[in-house]
C-alpha positions in Angstrom: 131.1 90.2 109.4 128.7 92.7 110.8 125.0 91.6 110.9 122.7 94.3 109.9 119.0 94.1 110.9 116.1 96.1 109.5 112.5 96.0 110.4 109.9 95.8 107.6 106.7 97.2 109.1 103.2 96.5 107.9 101.9 99.4 105.7 98.5 100.5 106.7 96.2 102.5 104.4 94.2 104.6 106.9 91.9 105.6 104.0 92.1 104.7 100.3 90.1 106.5 97.5 90.2 105.5 93.8 90.4 108.8 92.0 90.8 107.8 88.4 92.2 105.4 85.8 95.3 105.9 83.8 95.7 105.2 80.1 97.7 102.1 80.9 94.8 100.6 82.8 96.2 101.2 86.3 94.2 103.2 88.8 95.1 106.4 90.5 94.8 106.5 94.3 94.6 108.9 97.1 95.6 107.3 100.4 97.1 108.2 103.8 99.7 105.6 104.7 101.1 104.9 108.1 103.1 102.0 109.5 102.6 99.5 112.4 105.0 98.0 114.9 104.1 94.6 113.4 106.1 93.3 110.5 108.7 91.2 108.9 112.5 91.3 109.6 115.5 91.5 107.3 118.9 90.3 108.4 121.9 90.9 106.1 125.4 89.6 106.6 128.2 90.3 104.1 129.6 87.2 102.4 131.2 85.9 99.3 128.6 85.1 96.7 124.9 85.7 97.3 122.3 83.8 99.3 118.6 84.7 100.0 116.6 82.7 102.5 113.1 83.0 103.9 112.0 81.7 107.3 109.1 82.5 109.7 105.4 81.7 109.8 104.6 82.6 106.2 107.8 81.6 104.5 106.1 78.6 102.8 103.3 80.9 101.5 105.7 82.6 99.2 105.4 81.1 95.7 108.5 79.7 94.0 108.8 82.7 91.7 108.9 85.0 94.8 111.8 83.0 96.3 115.5 83.5 95.7 116.6 85.7 92.9 113.0 86.4 91.9 111.9 87.9 95.2 111.1 91.6 94.8 113.4 92.4 97.6 116.3 90.9 95.7 115.3 92.6 92.5 115.4 96.0 94.2 118.7 95.1 95.9 120.3 94.2 92.6 119.1 97.5 91.1 120.7 99.4 93.9 124.0 97.4 93.6 124.1 98.2 89.9 123.5 101.9 90.3 126.2 102.3 93.0 128.7 100.0 91.3 128.9 97.5 94.2 129.3 93.7 94.1 126.0 92.3 95.4 127.6 89.7 97.7 125.5 89.1 100.8 123.5 86.5 102.9 120.0 87.9 103.4 117.4 86.2 105.6 113.8 87.3 105.4 111.7 86.4 108.5 108.2 86.4 107.0 105.8 87.2 109.8 103.1 89.0 107.7 100.6 87.1 105.6 101.2 87.1 101.9 98.9 89.0 99.5 97.2 90.6 102.4 96.9 94.4 101.7 99.6 95.5 104.2 102.5 95.9 101.8 104.6 93.0 103.1 106.6 92.4 99.9 107.2 96.1 99.3 108.2 96.7 102.9 110.6 93.8 102.7 112.2 95.3 99.7 112.5 98.7 101.3 114.1 97.2 104.4 116.6 95.3 102.2 117.5 98.5 100.5 118.0 100.3 103.9 120.2 97.4 105.1 122.4 97.5 102.0 122.6 101.3 102.3 124.0 100.9 105.8 126.4 98.1 104.6 127.7 100.3 101.8 127.8 103.5 103.8 125.1 105.3 101.8 123.1 108.2 103.2 119.3 107.5 103.5 118.7 110.5 101.3 120.9 109.1 98.5 118.7 109.4 95.3 120.0 106.1 94.1 118.1 104.4 96.9 114.8 105.9 95.9 115.5 105.2 92.2 116.1 101.5 92.9 112.9 101.4 94.9 110.9 103.2 92.2 112.0 100.8 89.5 110.0 98.1 91.2 106.9 99.9 92.3 105.6 103.0 94.1 104.8 100.9 97.2 108.5 100.3 97.8 109.2 104.0 97.7 106.4 104.6 100.1 108.0 102.1 102.5 111.5 103.4 102.4 111.2 106.0 105.2 108.4 104.3 107.3 107.0 107.8 108.0 103.4 108.7 107.2 102.9 109.7 103.6 100.1 110.5 101.1 99.9 108.5 97.9 98.5 110.9 95.4 98.1 109.6 91.8 101.7 108.8 90.8 103.3 110.9 93.5 104.2 110.6 97.2 103.9 113.5 99.6 105.0 113.7 103.2 102.1 113.5 105.6 102.0 115.3 109.0 102.9 113.3 112.1 100.0 111.3 113.4 98.9 110.6 117.0 99.9 107.1 118.1 97.2 104.5 118.5 97.0 100.9 119.5 96.1 98.7 116.5 94.8 95.2 115.9 95.4 93.6 112.6 93.3 90.7 111.5 93.6 88.5 108.4 91.2 85.6 107.6 94.0 83.4 106.4 93.1 83.7 102.7 95.1 85.6 100.1 93.3 88.2 98.1 94.5 89.2 94.6 94.9 92.9 94.1 94.1 92.7 90.3 90.9 90.7 91.1 89.8 93.4 93.6 90.4 96.2 91.1 88.6 94.2 88.4 85.6 93.9 90.7 85.8 97.7 91.4 85.6 98.4 87.6 82.8 96.0 87.1 80.8 97.5 90.0 80.5 100.8 88.1 81.4 102.7 91.3 82.3 106.3 90.7 85.8 107.7 91.3 86.3 109.7 94.5 87.9 113.1 94.8 91.3 113.4 96.6 90.7 113.9 100.3 93.9 114.8 102.0 93.4 115.8 105.7 92.6 119.5 106.0 94.9 119.9 109.0 97.3 117.7 111.0 95.4 115.9 113.8 96.7 116.9 117.2 94.9 114.2 119.1 93.7 110.6 118.5 90.1 111.8 118.6 90.8 114.4 115.9 92.5 111.7 113.7 89.6 109.3 114.1 87.0 112.0 113.3 88.9 112.9 110.1 89.3 109.2 109.0 85.6 108.6 109.6 84.9 111.2 106.9 86.9 109.0 104.5 86.8 105.3 103.5 88.4 102.5 101.6 86.8 102.4 98.1 88.1 98.8 97.6 86.2 97.3 100.6 83.0 96.5 98.7 84.8 95.0 95.7 87.1 93.0 98.1 84.0 91.6 99.9 82.6 90.5 96.6 85.7 88.6 95.8 86.4 87.2 99.3 83.2 87.3 101.4 85.0 86.5 104.6 86.5 90.0 104.6 83.1 91.1 105.9 83.4 88.7 108.8 86.7 90.2 109.7 85.3 93.7 109.6 82.3 92.7 111.7 84.5 91.2 114.4 86.4 94.5 114.7 83.4 96.8 114.5 81.7 94.9 117.3 84.7 94.8 119.6 84.8 96.9 122.8 86.5 100.3 122.6 87.1 100.1 118.8 87.6 103.7 117.5 87.7 102.8 113.8 87.6 99.5 111.8 88.7 99.5 108.2 90.3 97.3 105.5 93.8 98.1 104.5 94.8 98.3 100.9 93.0 95.8 98.7 92.6 93.4 101.6 92.0 91.0 103.1 93.7 92.4 106.2 91.5 94.7 108.3 92.5 96.8 111.3 91.0 98.3 114.3 92.3 101.3 116.2 92.0 101.4 120.0 92.8 104.0 122.7 95.3 101.8 124.5 97.3 98.6 124.5 95.1 96.9 127.1 92.0 97.3 125.0 93.8 96.1 121.8 95.2 93.0 123.5 91.9 92.1 125.0 90.1 92.3 121.6 92.9 90.3 120.0 92.5 87.6 122.6 88.7 87.5 122.1 89.0 87.2 118.3 91.7 84.5 118.5 89.4 82.5 120.8 86.5 82.6 118.3 88.6 82.4 115.1 91.8 80.4 116.0 92.7 80.0 112.3 92.8 83.8 111.7 96.0 85.8 111.9 95.6 88.3 114.7 98.3 90.7 115.9 98.5 93.7 118.1 100.9 96.7 118.1 101.2 100.4 117.7 100.3 102.6 114.7 103.4 104.7 114.5 102.9 108.3 113.4 
């Protein structure tokens, strides 16, 4: 009864531009995505029958329709089991460390980690197309999270991004969920123009080069997110004012924001300062893995 563990890292949108709107009402995005050393955990043990459990700091924040068989991780896992002709018998435990509805892809990363764990259990290669197909059935974000390598999200597609320099990162969430549909609704109602795609012209060789390139880009959803949840601006202000901050930005549709720092010491110092002032906020430090 081998226990298989998979890490489900936070997904960080280093920049995010809204480039258009599809006929079905969904928006097209251009985003550079990387992953942090901060995240949830999946533990899978083979067993007769099926059991899915959640534990950890944010387990109770998952709504009932996200528990058990309705969790997106379980939906993706069932899709993979059906495609490979396997009996979906397993005990899966999700340790929920990341805030829910926070713009860092927690649910999608959980689903991707579950797929990776099942692939190991069933002896599938990571490149098995059935793995990607099961992910794609339940959203582009799960596909993005499958490899945990940097990628570009371009319209409906995903393209590999170049390796990125490592940086220390501080993630801050104000403790309030932010609805992605509400943020996009606010974006539409704001009348903001669409942005052109802005993939990096060349692979950054140093952290300074990466920061300079990112400063030429932005997150088009930041202003709409602020209008829906004003405390997002307080989170950003705390990071922007922090010592040694190289870049502060909101990830995804919020409300989590991140700051990039030159080293672990600086990041941990900033995290301690923010926790002291805002003890109810979620604040974590780690590494942005390129």
